[in-house]
DOKE-612891 format. One line per 4 residues: number of its first residue (from 0); their letters; for each residue x, y, z of C-alpha. Coordinates in nm, 3 decimals. Example, Ala and Ser with C-alpha at 12.3 -4.5 7.8 and 13.67 -1.06 7.14 Angstrom:
% DOKE-612891
0) as) 1.230/-0.450/0.780; 1.367/-0.106/0.714
END
This chain:
% DOKE-612891
0) mqlt) 0.005/-0.019/0.031; 0.135/0.332/-0.124; 0.141/0.593/0.218; 0.053/0.956/0.085
4) gtql) 0.143/1.153/0.385; -0.262/1.292/0.391; -0.459/1.380/0.647; -0.748/1.157/0.623
8) iggq) -1.009/1.366/0.724; -1.381/1.146/0.673; -1.320/0.978/0.338; -1.093/1.193/0.192
12) dipg) -0.711/1.226/0.158; -0.644/1.603/0.232; -0.262/1.758/0.239; -0.203/1.923/0.540
16) tgae) -0.082/2.258/0.552; 0.147/2.315/0.857; 0.529/2.228/0.912; 0.646/1.909/0.707
20) fhah) 0.798/1.605/0.917; 0.924/1.297/0.888; 0.898/0.930/1.063; 1.280/0.827/1.126
24) dpat) 1.390/0.474/1.169; 1.560/0.490/1.525; 1.854/0.254/1.426; 2.012/0.468/1.219
28) geal) 1.811/0.845/1.208; 1.755/0.817/0.855; 1.397/1.026/0.766; 1.158/0.796/0.612
32) apaw) 0.944/0.899/0.304; 0.701/1.028/0.268; 0.640/1.370/0.397; 0.385/1.473/0.583
36) rgad) 0.252/1.838/0.663; 0.045/1.856/1.025; -0.298/1.933/1.005; -0.444/2.296/1.007
40) aaqv) -0.724/2.432/1.242; -0.941/2.453/0.954; -0.863/2.016/0.892; -0.922/2.011/1.257
44) draa) -1.298/2.153/1.251; -1.371/1.966/0.935; -1.336/1.640/1.103; -1.494/1.784/1.384
48) qlad) -1.770/1.871/1.168; -1.767/1.574/0.997; -1.801/1.366/1.299; -2.059/1.602/1.485
52) aafa) -2.321/1.501/1.185; -2.205/1.104/1.186; -2.298/1.139/1.570; -2.666/1.066/1.514
56) syre) -2.657/0.793/1.281; -2.391/0.611/1.452; -2.550/0.616/1.760; -2.856/0.435/1.682
60) tsle) -2.654/0.192/1.487; -2.802/-0.158/1.602; -2.532/-0.367/1.833; -2.516/-0.596/1.567
64) araa) -2.427/-0.348/1.290; -2.168/-0.161/1.545; -1.997/-0.499/1.674; -2.001/-0.606/1.283
68) flea) -1.823/-0.271/1.247; -1.538/-0.331/1.489; -1.479/-0.705/1.358; -1.437/-0.547/1.012
72) iaqs) -1.123/-0.334/1.140; -0.970/-0.610/1.314; -0.962/-0.777/0.983; -0.898/-0.522/0.788
76) ildl) -0.595/-0.452/1.001; -0.493/-0.819/0.939; -0.514/-0.814/0.554; -0.270/-0.544/0.583
80) gdvl) -0.026/-0.838/0.627; 0.355/-0.793/0.635; 0.302/-0.385/0.500; 0.211/-0.305/0.867
84) iera) 0.472/-0.503/1.052; 0.742/-0.366/0.846; 0.658/-0.028/0.829; 0.600/-0.012/1.190
88) mret) 0.964/-0.165/1.230; 1.124/0.069/1.055; 0.935/0.354/1.277; 0.969/0.205/1.583
92) glpr) 1.289/-0.012/1.624; 1.043/-0.267/1.758; 1.128/-0.661/1.655; 0.873/-0.823/1.455
96) prle) 0.764/-1.042/1.723; 0.685/-0.755/1.961; 0.473/-0.607/1.699; 0.311/-0.896/1.531
100) gerg) 0.224/-0.989/1.919; 0.100/-0.655/1.956; -0.126/-0.688/1.615; -0.265/-0.952/1.782
104) rtvs) -0.375/-0.766/2.090; -0.513/-0.469/1.905; -0.737/-0.743/1.678; -0.813/-0.953/2.003
108) qlrl) -0.932/-0.601/2.169; -1.196/-0.525/1.896; -1.302/-0.821/1.860; -1.373/-0.845/2.253
112) farv) -1.553/-0.499/2.259; -1.731/-0.679/1.993; -1.813/-0.958/2.188; -1.890/-0.683/2.495
116) vrdg) -2.122/-0.496/2.224; -2.334/-0.777/2.136; -2.420/-0.851/2.479; -2.570/-0.570/2.552
120) dwig) -2.514/-0.547/2.917; -2.293/-0.237/2.880; -2.654/-0.055/2.812; -2.727/-0.034/3.197
124) arid) -3.106/-0.047/3.081; -3.295/0.056/3.359; -3.718/0.081/3.319; -3.966/0.242/3.669
128) halp) -4.278/0.189/3.505; -4.549/0.482/3.586; -4.756/0.432/3.912; -5.002/0.671/3.809
132) drtp) -5.250/0.543/4.092; -5.001/0.600/4.376; -5.040/0.762/4.705; -4.968/1.040/4.801
136) lpra) -4.813/1.099/4.444; -4.791/0.923/4.139; -4.479/0.778/4.021; -4.377/0.914/3.653
140) dirl) -4.265/0.666/3.379; -3.825/0.689/3.433; -3.606/0.535/3.221; -3.182/0.482/3.241
144) rhip) -2.931/0.405/2.966; -2.599/0.436/2.902; -2.563/0.668/2.596; -2.224/0.770/2.396
148) vgpv) -2.117/1.168/2.489; -2.026/1.252/2.138; -1.726/1.240/1.910; -1.381/1.160/2.113
152) avfg) -1.045/1.274/2.042; -0.795/0.990/2.112; -0.407/1.031/2.131; -0.183/0.732/1.990
156) asnf) 0.078/0.651/2.279; 0.479/0.630/2.132; 0.554/0.263/2.260; 0.276/0.097/2.119
160) plaf) 0.199/0.156/1.793; -0.061/-0.030/1.741; -0.250/-0.158/2.072; -0.255/0.210/2.218
164) svag) -0.261/0.378/1.906; -0.522/0.462/1.609; -0.696/0.132/1.660; -0.633/0.102/2.008
168) gdta) -0.810/0.023/2.356; -0.936/0.410/2.316; -1.019/0.394/1.967; -1.237/0.083/2.049
172) sala) -1.396/0.144/2.352; -1.555/0.459/2.227; -1.684/0.308/1.875; -1.809/0.056/2.058
176) agap) -2.017/0.298/2.269; -2.130/0.436/1.936; -1.921/0.776/1.950; -1.712/0.881/1.664
180) vivk) -1.380/0.930/1.673; -1.070/1.176/1.550; -0.715/1.012/1.631; -0.406/1.237/1.654
184) ahpa) -0.143/0.990/1.525; 0.187/0.987/1.724; 0.420/1.187/1.523; 0.700/0.907/1.525
188) hpgt) 0.486/0.663/1.372; 0.258/0.844/1.100; 0.313/0.548/0.832; 0.214/0.276/1.052
192) selv) -0.101/0.524/1.197; -0.172/0.591/0.796; -0.184/0.224/0.736; -0.438/0.142/0.996
196) grai) -0.644/0.430/0.965; -0.698/0.344/0.605; -0.775/0.031/0.744; -1.053/0.190/0.963
200) rrai) -1.170/0.381/0.657; -1.232/0.067/0.456; -1.437/-0.115/0.759; -1.614/0.212/0.721
204) qhcg) -1.674/0.156/0.370; -1.806/-0.226/0.369; -2.037/-0.167/0.619; -2.232/0.129/0.507
208) lheg) -2.137/0.401/0.793; -2.106/0.774/0.734; -1.755/0.862/0.668; -1.724/1.056/1.000
212) vfsl) -1.737/0.794/1.206; -1.327/0.814/1.207; -1.067/1.035/1.077; -0.682/1.077/1.122
216) lagp) -0.513/1.377/1.190; -0.126/1.436/1.198; 0.117/1.634/1.278; 0.439/1.715/1.455
220) gndl) 0.358/2.012/1.757; 0.133/2.109/2.060; -0.097/2.350/1.814; -0.291/2.065/1.653
224) slal) -0.340/1.895/1.976; -0.459/2.191/2.131; -0.703/2.276/1.869; -0.874/1.948/1.866
228) vghp) -0.919/1.914/2.235; -1.029/2.272/2.245; -1.340/2.182/1.934; -1.686/2.258/2.115
232) viqa) -1.777/1.916/1.919; -1.512/1.695/2.124; -1.676/1.552/2.404; -1.435/1.349/2.559
236) vgft) -1.023/1.293/2.521; -0.834/0.950/2.551; -0.465/1.000/2.612; -0.181/0.784/2.673
240) gsrq) 0.163/0.965/2.718; 0.382/1.192/2.910; 0.276/1.322/3.194; 0.347/1.667/3.066
244) ggla) 0.159/1.606/2.762; -0.157/1.445/2.974; -0.166/1.744/3.181; -0.173/1.981/2.881
248) lmra) -0.440/1.847/2.743; -0.610/1.822/3.066; -0.589/2.174/3.126; -0.707/2.290/2.784
252) aaar) -1.026/2.030/2.847; -1.098/2.208/3.182; -1.079/2.529/3.034; -1.342/2.499/2.772
256) pipi) -1.693/2.685/2.863; -1.784/2.333/2.941; -1.521/2.128/3.035; -1.468/1.774/2.908
260) pvya) -1.352/1.455/3.084; -0.982/1.314/2.989; -0.928/1.013/3.019; -0.534/0.974/3.070
264) emss) -0.243/0.755/3.157; 0.051/0.973/3.217; 0.375/0.822/3.296; 0.436/0.619/3.582
268) tnpv) 0.715/0.559/3.869; 0.612/0.200/3.961; 0.781/0.214/4.313; 0.863/-0.182/4.398
272) fllp) 0.911/-0.238/4.750; 1.148/-0.536/4.842; 1.022/-0.663/5.220; 1.265/-0.802/5.431
276) gala) 1.141/-1.164/5.454; 1.149/-1.154/5.075; 1.484/-1.038/5.051; 1.657/-1.255/5.261
280) arae) 1.476/-1.565/5.065; 1.522/-1.457/4.744; 1.706/-1.163/4.663; 1.913/-1.312/4.381
284) diak) 1.593/-1.371/4.219; 1.399/-1.094/4.263; 1.680/-0.868/4.085; 1.725/-1.103/3.801
288) gfvt) 1.324/-1.020/3.765; 1.358/-0.636/3.846; 1.668/-0.649/3.555; 1.436/-0.845/3.301
292) sltg) 1.138/-0.542/3.386; 1.351/-0.271/3.372; 1.559/-0.337/3.071; 1.264/-0.493/2.864
296) sagq) 1.191/-0.302/2.538; 1.479/-0.051/2.634; 1.249/0.047/2.951; 1.012/0.187/2.720
300) lctn) 0.704/0.003/2.922; 0.483/0.189/3.151; 0.539/-0.111/3.399; 0.914/-0.054/3.396
304) pgli) 1.017/-0.021/3.795; 1.149/0.349/3.860; 1.209/0.333/4.260; 1.352/0.050/4.482
308) vgld) 1.265/0.067/4.849; 1.423/-0.166/5.094; 1.602/-0.136/5.448; 1.958/-0.106/5.424
312) gpdl) 2.139/-0.470/5.506; 2.356/-0.715/5.372; 2.033/-0.886/5.205; 1.958/-0.588/4.999
316) drfv) 2.315/-0.582/4.904; 2.257/-0.915/4.758; 2.005/-0.787/4.563; 2.201/-0.449/4.436
320) rqat) 2.484/-0.679/4.375; 2.291/-0.924/4.129; 2.087/-0.588/4.002; 2.420/-0.453/3.900
324) egvn) 2.561/-0.711/3.686; 2.228/-0.824/3.536; 2.217/-0.466/3.394; 2.543/-0.393/3.245
328) aapa) 2.490/-0.770/3.072; 2.196/-0.659/2.931; 2.201/-0.620/2.551; 2.199/-0.244/2.447
332) atml) 1.888/-0.195/2.285; 1.748/0.107/1.994; 1.525/0.336/2.185; 1.200/0.445/2.006
336) ttgi) 1.251/0.778/1.955; 1.586/0.986/1.919; 1.399/1.232/2.163; 1.367/0.958/2.421
340) arsy) 1.737/0.813/2.377; 1.827/1.253/2.439; 1.593/1.210/2.754; 1.767/0.939/2.881
344) regv) 2.123/1.045/2.806; 2.040/1.345/3.003; 1.869/1.183/3.290; 2.194/0.973/3.341
348) erlh) 2.416/1.296/3.295; 2.210/1.452/3.585; 2.217/1.109/3.805; 2.600/1.121/3.763
352) gha) 2.579/1.490/3.915; 2.475/1.380/4.236; 2.716/1.295/4.524
END
């Protein structure tokens, strides 16, 4: 499939007008074709207006139709085959087995939500029938059910280019609930994002849905993100990424005339408490597990343990010795982006500056 470097707004491919940017191979630094230009405010508005136009019809699709749509997205992603995996490898430096596993997780998430949609329990329907003859006052007919809030903005994560990205869990859950989605692609893997975005578009066409059910916008700076969160059509935000980025979106959402919720997973410290009995019994084994978790995917997972708390003494010393040996023996790995690698080097330099 030929990548175009365009914005996928509804059923149209529209060139951006903003700053030019490329994906880069993190192992070599090579700029990857094609070039993208970021979406502008008018294109954000176009995507939002299409999503708003799609909302009335999409929210009322039958449960079977919506489930079939989610399954069609899953199949469309699988139909991309090696093209998707190979592009994701070039844009992230992640190995093929990891990305194939992540693709499987992405497809499974979509199919899981399809099953949940068909089941229908999530609607939470409750009916209290009217009691017009009740004394001393009659009771009105009261009905309750969960309904979609409206179009949702989703922001893709850097470290999961498939499972927490264009067709990841945030997108799948919003579409399952009956909410159109506008995704802001992560600038580190725009080609992977475009491929998946086109897969979603094919599923929309196959299922005969309104084109505004999904749009994909790309751009390197913060202006696009803030414009999307600030647009009055957007009613909720899903975000996975840095604390700095997530808090910026939360401030923008809270500053709106009518604030909207931001469902954000923002960084992590993951403290690990080493209890004395455990250290005494198996300090070396705990250290090996710690190193495996610390260095997995070059430390770029949200489960990476960032703080160790233990009582000073011989058993903690055993842990530290084993962990030090394990980290020193761990092979080098390619980080996802040059920005992440730079932040890592700067962090190491700051630590070396401590007495």
